[in-house]
LUMLUMMAR-534082 format. One line per field, with one value per residue: residue number from 1; x, y, z of N, C-alpha, C, O, CB in turn. Coordinates in steps of 0.001 Angstrom, whole numbers, plus 500000, padded with zeros to 6 digits. Glycine has a CB too. Example, Ala and Ser with C-alpha at 12.3 -4.5 7.8 and 13.67 -1.06 7.14 Angstrom:
<sites>
resi	[1_2]
n.X	[513190_512850]
n.Y	[494310_497750]
n.Z	[507800_507080]
ca.X	[512300_513670]
ca.Y	[495500_498940]
ca.Z	[507800_507140]
c.X	[513200_512900]
c.Y	[496700_500030]
c.Z	[507800_507870]
o.X	[514236_513409]
o.Y	[496681_501138]
o.Z	[508465_508039]
cb.X	[511308_514084]
cb.Y	[495527_499402]
cb.Z	[509046_505725]
</sites>
This chain:
<sites>
resi	[1_2_3_4_5_6_7_8_9_10_11_12_13_14_15_16_17_18_19_20_21_22_23_24_25_26_27_28_29_30_31_32_33_34_35_36_37_38_39_40_41_42_43_44_45_46_47_48_49_50_51_52_53_54_55_56_57_58_59_60_61_62_63_64_65_66_67_68_69_70_71_72_73_74_75_76_77_78_79_80_81_82_83_84_85_86_87_88_89_90_91_92_93_94_95_96_97_98_99_100_101_102]
n.X	[827674_824312_822221_819823_818584_819917_818947_816677_813635_813102_815730_816487_818050_821247_823790_826462_829565_832420_835253_837361_837573_837542_834818_833279_832613_831362_829071_825422_824024_826026_827837_825940_825849_828584_828640_827289_824282_821355_819560_815755_813366_810866_808215_807124_804778_805823_807505_810463_811355_813766_813902_815778_817955_819699_821838_822403_820723_818681_815970_812550_811705_808841_808546_809481_810638_811670_814528_815184_817334_820285_822854_822824_822144_824714_826397_825949_826075_828652_829427_828956_830451_833140_833035_832364_834953_836613_836040_836358_839403_839751_838607_839839_842343_842081_841584_844273_845987_844783_845389_848411_848580_848329]
n.Y	[231876_231547_233012_233457_235050_237191_238723_239545_241786_241332_240603_240688_243580_244735_245144_247066_246240_247374_246678_244284_244100_242092_240862_240915_238373_237015_237813_238979_239594_239614_237820_235570_235807_235139_232725_231051_231832_233723_236168_236666_238573_238842_238649_236786_234782_233619_235314_236599_234875_234351_234085_231857_231229_229295_231049_229730_228055_226305_225999_227445_230475_230883_233618_235441_238361_240144_242535_245824_247173_247239_247862_247546_245056_244135_244695_243076_240758_241260_241374_239215_237354_238298_238091_234943_234441_235519_234222_231722_231561_232155_230003_227990_228907_228516_225652_224844_226026_224426_221820_221961_221794_219290]
n.Z	[174278_175092_176656_177155_179830_180008_178281_178740_180006_182579_184097_187216_188996_188787_191316_191076_191853_192563_190300_190626_193387_195741_196472_194418_192647_194665_195744_195813_192641_190837_191746_191104_188389_188107_188661_186616_186666_187175_188866_188600_188329_188398_190545_192861_195185_197330_199865_200142_198772_195818_192482_190311_187178_185373_183036_180586_180187_178067_178062_177599_179064_180979_181447_180086_178257_176156_175858_174702_174289_172745_173758_176429_176399_175413_176997_179349_178860_178228_180861_182372_181056_181864_184919_185123_184140_185850_188293_187488_187515_189952_191244_190441_191576_194085_194524_193342_195752_197866_197184_197533_200394_201429]
ca.X	[826953_823396_821949_818482_818391_820619_818387_815242_813414_813076_816650_817126_819035_822837_824246_827499_830735_833971_836086_838626_836772_837170_833484_832360_832657_830956_828220_824579_823733_827200_828130_825428_826428_830117_828424_826423_823478_820976_818046_814934_813141_809804_808113_806622_804191_806640_807754_812190_811685_814261_813970_817027_817666_821186_822210_823139_819128_817950_814520_812148_811367_807442_808434_810673_810155_812829_814920_815026_818310_821151_824024_822527_822337_825674_827455_825662_827367_830611_830196_828840_831771_834559_832958_832729_836258_837517_835310_837020_840407_839756_838431_841308_843816_841703_842102_845513_846171_844005_846523_849975_848400_848291]
ca.Y	[232179_231710_233904_234544_235677_238383_239586_240108_242839_240968_240382_241578_244668_244269_245788_247015_246015_248096_245734_244175_244127_240394_240315_241142_237565_236149_237867_239209_238944_239535_236562_234541_235425_234197_230762_230908_231943_234886_236052_236895_240425_238681_238804_235628_235017_233470_236419_236752_233934_234706_232756_231926_230235_229246_231681_229048_227617_226510_225805_228387_230884_231671_235364_236105_239449_240568_244176_246361_248196_246414_248306_247258_243400_243968_245085_242262_239510_241350_241541_237855_236833_238379_237307_233977_234077_235831_233263_230167_231481_232167_228769_227165_229148_227707_224243_224498_225858_222811_220467_222118_221596_217715]
ca.Z	[175448_174454_177860_177078_180789_179995_177069_179092_181182_183882_184817_188350_188964_189087_191825_190670_192896_191951_189314_191482_194569_196302_196863_193139_192111_195379_196259_194958_191294_190391_192408_190402_187341_187617_188843_185329_187218_187144_189712_187925_188748_188532_192381_193314_196023_198405_200001_200050_197560_194829_191342_189304_186272_184210_181970_179638_179717_176520_178257_177698_180194_180889_181616_179143_177325_175290_176112_173122_174247_172252_174551_177204_176214_175195_178637_180373_178126_178620_182256_182352_180509_182570_186163_185065_183632_187052_189248_187311_187779_191499_191908_189922_192322_195717_194253_193923_197061_198904_196470_198125_201786_201205]
c.X	[825510_822046_820835_818118_818828_819906_817042_814958_813504_814278_816687_818151_820501_823597_825740_828681_831760_834534_837298_838213_837015_835724_832379_832045_831870_829627_826636_824647_825039_827923_827319_825969_827531_829724_827237_825292_822633_819418_817432_814019_811921_809275_806816_805628_804923_807603_809603_812501_812465_814367_815312_817091_819188_821248_822155_821538_819004_816359_814171_811545_809838_807485_809204_810138_811562_813198_815513_816220_819625_822858_823915_822866_823639_826821_827060_826301_828499_830734_829929_829928_833003_834303_833100_834305_837111_837166_836027_838278_841121_839622_839472_842622_843290_841947_843425_846287_845610_844811_847837_849605_848775_849448]
c.Y	[232442_232133_234479_235399_237271_239448_239989_241201_242583_240581_241544_242601_244179_245257_246192_246907_246530_246706_245388_243838_242299_239811_240667_239907_236513_236844_238880_238869_238895_238282_235649_234609_235170_233110_230901_231169_233220_234764_236917_238238_239969_238331_237441_235961_234367_234777_236091_235723_234831_233908_233120_230984_230362_230157_231049_228176_227076_226040_227092_229047_231509_233161_236012_237164_240012_242094_244632_246942_247062_246344_247657_245794_243306_243788_243873_240913_239868_241210_240190_237099_237279_237841_236108_233158_234437_234450_231665_230373_231600_230753_227653_227225_228632_226433_223933_224849_224874_222024_220729_221689_219869_216784]
c.Z	[174867_175722_177444_178266_180677_178707_177675_179871_182544_184822_186094_188319_189860_189658_191420_191579_191952_190933_189964_192824_194558_195777_195514_192576_193193_196069_195183_193195_190854_190657_191686_189158_187103_187754_187580_185633_186987_187668_188498_188893_188862_190059_191905_194472_197448_198810_200462_199061_196247_193860_190542_188261_185770_183259_180299_179382_178605_176249_178199_179195_180054_180807_181155_178302_177143_175156_174722_173516_174144_173188_175666_177796_176266_176274_179546_180254_178605_180077_182769_182302_181509_183880_186302_185087_185238_188163_189026_187718_189599_192070_191666_191089_194251_195635_194248_195118_197858_198224_197678_199255_201962_200994]
o.X	[825376_820974_820692_817440_818244_820269_816338_815901_813863_814104_816843_819123_820736_824091_826380_828673_831904_833888_838263_838947_836746_835466_831148_831075_831690_829189_826841_825302_825242_828586_827968_826558_827803_830275_826094_824638_823369_818502_818060_814262_811377_810058_806008_805508_804492_808422_809766_813613_811913_814939_815768_816394_819783_820398_821954_821350_819529_815715_814958_811087_809571_806643_809665_809161_812376_812472_816133_816320_819954_823670_824942_823413_824064_827778_827808_826837_829276_831820_830680_830353_833791_835184_833755_834732_838031_838066_836208_838665_842181_840247_839833_843444_843994_842525_843880_847173_846388_845073_848159_850433_849613_849250]
o.Y	[233456_231535_235695_236402_238256_240571_240780_241700_243336_240291_242763_242436_243614_246155_245145_247921_246167_245671_246149_242964_241501_238845_240688_240031_235349_236241_239336_237952_237798_237752_234621_233623_234914_232242_230779_230694_234052_234002_237601_238582_240734_237679_237318_237134_234695_235172_235151_235607_235808_232852_234222_229971_231440_229913_231634_227697_227886_225813_227970_228413_232406_233842_237057_236885_240245_242870_243962_247735_246273_245425_247091_245389_242477_243018_243633_240195_239162_240978_239867_236350_236399_237074_235705_232113_233744_233822_230773_229432_231342_230324_226737_226376_228490_225910_223004_224094_224526_221115_219888_220822_219499_215580]
o.Z	[174183_175631_177324_178044_181127_178355_177048_180485_183450_186006_186030_187582_190928_188976_191510_192276_190784_191096_189882_193285_193662_195059_195536_191829_192834_197049_194059_192699_190333_189765_191493_188715_185930_187078_188022_184704_186457_187359_187690_190049_189658_190750_190984_194826_198553_197980_201240_198546_195741_194132_190237_188319_185786_182402_179235_178264_177841_175224_178552_180145_179255_180221_181615_177607_178037_174535_173896_172580_175030_173299_176042_178822_177070_176345_180493_181098_179246_180607_183689_183182_181856_184270_187263_185579_185673_188720_189856_188411_190168_193040_192404_191434_195250_196588_194915_195518_198746_199011_198517_199537_202785_200834]
cb.X	[827605_823328_823016_817125_818975_822291_818206_814549_812228_812318_817804_817628_818243_823658_823968_827502_831035_835473_836460_839485_834927_837031_832974_833004_833945_832080_828930_824470_822734_827813_827852_824072_826262_831587_827513_826373_823904_821250_817862_814306_813438_809604_807340_807744_802948_807437_806574_813146_810096_815145_812422_818296_816322_821353_823460_824803_818152_818853_814025_811462_812447_806584_808487_811383_808930_812552_816218_813634_818243_821188_824160_821615_821803_825726_826904_824292_827684_831549_829628_828155_832016_835221_832033_832126_836773_837051_833494_837064_840693_838552_837163_841974_844441_840104_841726_846159_845906_842011_847300_850813_846715_847571]
cb.Y	[233436_230394_234947_233755_234941_237953_238711_239244_243338_240043_240297_240842_246093_243865_245386_247873_244342_248538_246397_245492_244968_240330_241115_242005_237457_235671_238360_240424_239702_240537_236532_234512_235940_234261_229856_229685_231695_235468_236890_235476_242006_237876_241044_234712_234658_232268_237144_236416_233214_235122_232664_231754_230490_227942_231986_228138_228660_225562_225087_228249_231814_231383_235960_235032_240579_240078_244458_247415_249364_246944_249720_247631_242656_244719_246900_242169_239453_243113_242813_237507_237456_239906_237401_233931_235150_237585_233278_229458_232326_233061_228293_228060_231448_227722_223818_224714_226809_222139_220901_223596_222094_217479]
cb.Z	[176282_173504_178281_176829_181734_179753_175508_179691_181135_183853_183908_189161_189672_187827_192787_189978_193515_193646_187904_191518_194397_198209_198442_192014_191619_196247_197586_195267_190264_190817_193924_190371_186715_188451_191006_184659_188200_185760_191654_187538_187548_187616_193484_193714_195607_198091_201068_201596_196980_195044_190074_189985_185169_183271_182385_180250_179581_175396_179526_176769_180670_182115_182787_178120_177945_173931_177470_172439_175707_170681_174812_177014_174837_174478_179735_180490_176358_178222_183352_181454_178941_182695_186676_184307_182020_187798_188829_185770_186842_192072_191553_188314_192071_196293_193108_193197_197535_198745_194202_198208_202256_200109]
</sites>
């Protein structure tokens, strides 16, 4: 994972939802991370507009500022990997249930 957004000071706050809660991979910043996206905390002129980027993006972000805290970066990567793994398992389960009804 080359997620530069996870190494940026502008990453929007991650509101922790308890691990195992079904909403963890569905809502907020954690839901976005589960889908491989991240909200940017940089404010834009349009009210209510939230900017997001793919965390796997190879294109440079003009707002990127590196975060100095290595432990925080490491925990962000671990959280994103776990959420993506959980989301993939949930999605596969939904797909299997959909095939059972046919």
